[in-house]
C-alpha positions in Angstrom: -5.8 -8.6 14.2 -2.7 -6.4 14.2 -3.4 -2.8 13.1 0.2 -1.7 12.8 3.7 -3.0 13.5 6.6 -0.7 14.4 9.9 -1.6 12.7 13.2 0.2 12.7 12.3 3.2 10.6 8.8 2.4 9.4 5.4 1.2 10.6 3.4 -1.5 8.8 -0.2 -0.3 8.5 -3.1 -2.8 8.0 -4.6 -1.6 4.7 -8.1 -2.5 5.8 -8.0 0.1 8.6 -7.3 2.9 6.0 -10.4 4.6 4.7 -11.4 3.4 1.2 -11.0 6.9 -0.2 -7.5 7.3 1.2 -6.5 3.8 0.1 -7.9 4.5 -3.4 -5.9 7.7 -3.7 -2.7 6.0 -2.5 -3.1 3.2 -5.0 -3.9 5.6 -7.9 -0.9 7.8 -7.0 1.4 4.7 -6.9 0.1 3.7 -10.4 0.7 7.1 -11.9 3.6 8.4 -9.7 6.2 8.9 -12.5 3.9 10.0 -15.1 4.8 7.0 -17.2 1.5 5.2 -17.0 -0.7 6.5 -19.8 -3.4 3.9 -19.6 -6.4 3.7 -17.3 -5.1 2.9 -13.9 -8.2 1.0 -12.9 -6.7 -2.5 -13.6 -3.4 -1.7 -11.9 -5.2 -0.3 -8.8 -7.2 -3.5 -8.6 -3.9 -5.6 -8.9 -2.3 -3.5 -6.1 -5.5 -3.9 -3.9 -5.4 -7.7 -4.4 -1.7 -7.7 -3.6 -2.5 -5.9 -0.3 -5.3 -8.4 0.4 -3.1 -11.4 -0.2 -0.1 -10.1 1.7 2.2 -9.7 -1.4 2.3 -6.0 -0.8 2.7 -4.1 2.5 1.5 -0.6 3.3 4.3 1.1 5.2 4.4 4.5 6.8 7.7 6.2 7.2 7.5 8.8 10.1 10.7 10.6 9.2 9.5 11.2 5.7 5.8 11.5 6.7 4.7 9.4 3.8 3.4 6.0 2.8 4.9 3.5 0.4 3.7 0.2 -1.0 6.3 -2.4 -0.7 6.4 -5.9 -2.3 7.0 -8.7 0.0 7.4 -12.5 -0.3 5.6 -13.0 3.0 1.8 -13.6 3.2 0.0 -11.2 5.5 -1.0 -12.5 8.9 -4.5 -11.0 8.6 
């Protein structure tokens, strides 16, 4: 299993190697980032988690920015 993959300006991080608490916080933050989501984020967090599991979403770390982003992809995950 690949834990992370270095690309030009980002690193793909295997979501299942991130602690559940950190992943939950990242997913919740992504759901409420712009303050436009006024409903319970539980359903959307579950959808994002499923997207990570199925490979529709990648967790990417950008060293220059020192932050993580969730990125939609059309490629299924290799793990």
